[in-house]
Structure formats: structure tokens, C-alpha cells
Residue, then its C-alpha position, 0 to 999 in steps of 0.5 A: m075300912g070300917r068303924c072301930g071294933a068291926g074286926k078288920s085287924s082280926m081278919r087281917s091277922i088271920i088271913f095274912h099273918n097266920n093268927v088264930a081267932k082266939k088270939t085276936r082279942d090281944l090286938e090293939p086298936t089301929i090308929l089312923w092306918d097300918n099299911k105294913t102288910n105287903v104280900q107277894f101273891l102268886g109270884n107276881l101279884h103284890l098286895n099292899l093292904w092298908d088297914c084303916g082305923g075306925q075312930d071318928d077322928s080318923f074318918n074325919d082325916y081320911l075325908t079331909t086331910y088325907r083324902n087324896l092319899i087314902f083314896k088314890d090308886v085304890h084297886v079294891l075297897i073292903y068296907v067291914f060293918d059290925a053286924i051287931s053295931a048299935e050305930l049302923d046308920k052312922d057307920i052307912h054315913y061314913y061308908q057312903s062318904c068313903l064311896e063319894s071319895i072312891l068315885m072321885h079318886s079311884p072310879n074303877a075300884t071294886v067294892f066289897c062290903l063284909m057284914h062281920k061277926m055274923d056268929l053273934i046273930q042267932e043262927d036262924r036269923r042270919d040269912m034273912m038279916f044278911e039279905k036285908q042289909k045287903l039290899e040296903l047296901q046295894v041301894r045306898s051304894e048306887p051307882i057303884q055295884i058292890q059285892a056283899f059277904q057275911t063273915s066271921i073269924w070263927d068259921e069258914t065265911l071269912y076265907a070264902a069272902w077273902a077268896k072272892i076279894i083276891h079273885c078279882l085281882i088275879p090278872n090271868m084267872n080265866e087261863l088259870q081256871a082253864s088249866l085247872d079244868t084240864f088238869c082235873s080231867i086228865c087226872g080223872a079227879d072228883e075235885i081239884v082245889l088250888f091254894e095260895k101258899t101264903t094265905f091258903l085261900v082258894i084261888a081256883n077249883s075244878a070238879s067233875i061232880r056236884h057236892p052239896d056243901a058249898h063252903r067245903f073248899e074254905k073249911i078245907s082251907s082252914i084245916i090245911k092252913q093249921f096243917n101248914l103251920c105244923t109242917r113248918k117244924e123240922g121233920y114234917s112233910k109238905q105232902m099228905e095222902i088220906k085214904g078213905s073207904n071210897f076216896t083218896a085225897f092228895f095234898d101236895s106243893l104244885t108250884k113255889n106259890t101254890s099247893v093243890l088238893l085232889i079227891i079221887s073216888d074211883t081208884g079201880i080205873s086206869k089213870f093217865i100219867g105224863m101230862i106234858d103240854y097236855e098230851m096224855i100217855a096211858a099207863d096200864n095197870c098203874l096204881a092210882s096213888a103213884a099215877t096221881q103223884v106223876n100227874i102232879a109232878a108233870a102238871r107242876r111244869h105247866f103251872e109253873k110256866l104259867e106263873h112265869v109267863e104272867a110275871a114276865 
């Protein structure tokens, strides 16, 4: 939800319909709501996304005639604010009215606030402005505890925010994270990133080293999503291996619903193969590349089983 022109439909089209940022200008305004976006996420999680128009008349209808329809059985409310709006006070008024309806009809819903179009704010003022607006929203949202993010369709911040939103909906997140940590240790990887195939959002990551760029996964997500669009053409491979002077990156399908990216820097040490029930079999003098591919193939069985058990 959010006022008209805040950018709701644009971000939906980028995340869920593989649109590119420059083409979002062609989108028509949403009238009342669009609930045609139904995504099967990780095999067993079905997302039904309602994109609600932001005209004044629409908000009046949401808060009166359609109040029960709009706000009942909501798991997540994502309210999008236009960072450069001249009517921010009016926007906050509508936001608080929506919170009242959420408290009445879906009191257990998680609320996210996206301060959108931050690319239009002078770069050296963005963080300070966002922190000020976030603090105000936290006060205005009480007693609901919110999570707030600054976003733009032109950079990785959009993927970072939506990855956090998706995380709160995945029921077996702790088990998934533990499995990825074990996988990272077995492979001797610097980092492993797990992507959802439909949206290429980052589901989870594990790292054995610290990295200074906190948004690197979302940058990778954006790059690989474009790569994925290319690989839909006949003749392209779904696998990719990139070798640098001091690292090797492996991108491959892990399960029907996920893809995995591994970064390995120390290619001189022996690797382990045969990850079956997390028992490791040493492979002396095995090439790192071949060992990693074997590890991915072995891990595939475990992660597919993990998804199958959760679906059952």
C-alpha cells in the first residue's frame, strides 16, 4: 500500500515479473487493487500479493467499504512512502489509518515501511534523512513494531528490502540456514549464497570470512537475474564458473526452486566430496573445481529433501 505514484507497481514488476527499471515508466496506475500476482515460492510457499492503488478515493474505499476484504488475513503489510512527496503528512495519515485496520483484522501481521525513490535524494543526505523518517515512523506506528528500509528501483536496495520481507514468511528458515552453514564448511567456501529462482532474491547466505560490502549479495542478485534472463534462450547453460587471480565463483542450480553461488579463494587445499547426510569423504589431490561440483551435486539431495519435508 501507499500513495499514488509511490512506486509500488514498479517494484512489483521488477521483483516478480522480471521487468527492468527503465521500462517501469510505461506502467499504468493501479485502480483499486491488482491481486493477480500469485507466486509459488520455494515450492510450498504461495504468495498472494495485493498491489493497492493509492488514489484518495481508493484509500477511502479501503478504509470503509472494503475494509474487511483488504485487511483480513494479512501476513505482511508493505507500506511504500515516496521519499520526495510534498504531502508526506497526508501519507502518514493514511498509513496510520491502515495500521488501525491491521490491528483490528490482522493483529499478527508484520509491517514493513519502504522509503522509496531514495535515488532522487542527494547522496550525502540520504542516510541522515532516512534515519530521521524511520524514527518518526516508529513513533507513529506504536504499538506495532515496524521494519523500515530505504529503497530505489535503480540499485540493490530494492532487492535487500524484499529479501528481508520474504525471510519473515519462510517457515523453516533456521533449518535452512543451519544446512547452508554446514554446506559452506564442507566446501571450504569463503561464502555461499542461496537464491530463489523465480525472483532471484537472496534467501540465505553463509560466510567463513567477513566482507566490507554489506550489499554485495543484492548486487549479485541483480546481476544474476539478468544472466538468468539470457539463459532462457535455447543453447545457454544454467551453470557458470568464473575464475579470478585469487578466487573461483561457482553458480549452479541447487534444487528445483533455488540456485546457489559459491566463492572459494583458497584453491590450493584439498577439498571434500560426497556430502551425504553430512558425512565427508576426503578426496586427495582432487581439483577444487571438480570437488565443488561434486559437493553441489551431493548437497542437492539434502536441500531437495529439506524442501520436500517442509512441503509435506
